[in-house]
N, C-alpha and C positions, 0 to 999 in steps of 0.2 A: 665538787659541788655538784650536781646532774640536775639536769631538768629533760622532762619528758615533753616527744611532739610528736603530727602524726606519723612521722618514720622511726620511732623510738625514742631509745635513751639519749640524750648528747652530753659528753663530757665535757667541760666547763673549767679551763684549766686557768689560776689566775698565781701571775708571781707575787710571794711573797714581797720583792723587796724591785724598788727601781735598777733599770739595767748599772750594771758596772761603767766607770768610765773606759776601760777598753770596749767591754762591750758596743757601746753606743758609738766610739770612734768607728768601730767595724762596719754598725750598720750602717752611719751618718755615710763614710765612704762607700759603701755599696749602692746606697742610692744616689750620691752625686754619680756615681759612674753611670749607673744605667739612665738617667735622667740625661748626663751627657751625650750619649750612645743614641738616646733618642730624640735628643734635638737636629744630630748631626741626620738621623732619619727622615725627619720631618723636614728640613729646612735647607739641607745642601744636596747639590750635584756632587761637590767636590771640594777637597782642601778637609778635611773633617779634624785634623790635628792641627789647625790653622799653623802652617809652616808655614806661612808666606800671608801677606796684611788680607786678609777678608776681600774680596771683590761683587759684586752684584752678580756676575755672572757663572759664581758657589751658587747660587742660591735660588731656588727651585723657584720657577714663576706658578708653579699648583703645588700646592703641598697635600702629601699622602700623611694622615692620620692629625690628633688635635691630638695641642699642647697641654689643654686643661684637663683633660683625661689620663693622659701620661703616667704627671708623677704618684697622683694619688693610688692609682695601680703598680707601681714601681712601690711607695709605701708600705701598699700591702701586702703586698708579694716579698721584700725583705722580713718583716713581720712575720709575717705566718713562716719564713722559711725557719727562722733563726725558733719559733715556736714549737713547729717539725722537729729540730733537731734537738732542740732543749727537752725534749716531753718526752720524744720518739712516739707522736702522731703518726697514725696511716688518715692521710688525706689527701682527696682529690680537690685539684683547684680548678675551675672550668671558667675559663673564659676563652671568647670568641671573637675572630677578626673582626678590626674597625678601626673606631676612633682610636681604641688602645695598640693599635696592635705595632706601631714601633718601642711601645713598654717590651710587650714580649717577648721579640725579639731579642731589646737587649739584653735581656734575662739569659735569655738562652745562650746567647753571645758571651755574657759572662760564667757561666756555670760550663761551656764548653759544650755543652749538647747542640748545637745550631749546626755546628760543621759535622754532626753525626749524619744528621739526615741528609 
């Protein structure tokens, strides 16, 4: 199914069936991992793996990032990435730093590209 826009033709990809249980498990695991890493970036100075009981001094007094934005960006990213891989799409995703920055960092860390730069 294709629709046209001012930029030209846009291809819409529709999945004929819902995700398989295994695909759903992987997508959900990736989303949870990205959210966990994001929460640590937003709220914690130290002890991100909670190897000791959480104490007040582990928590940042001034938060950088916004939890309300991050899970949604992580959700969009994981499904966009799945669609790109499954359908061989050529896609550029643009997100700017700001409230959702921790989510972007989390995903690049999980992919292994964060340490390349």
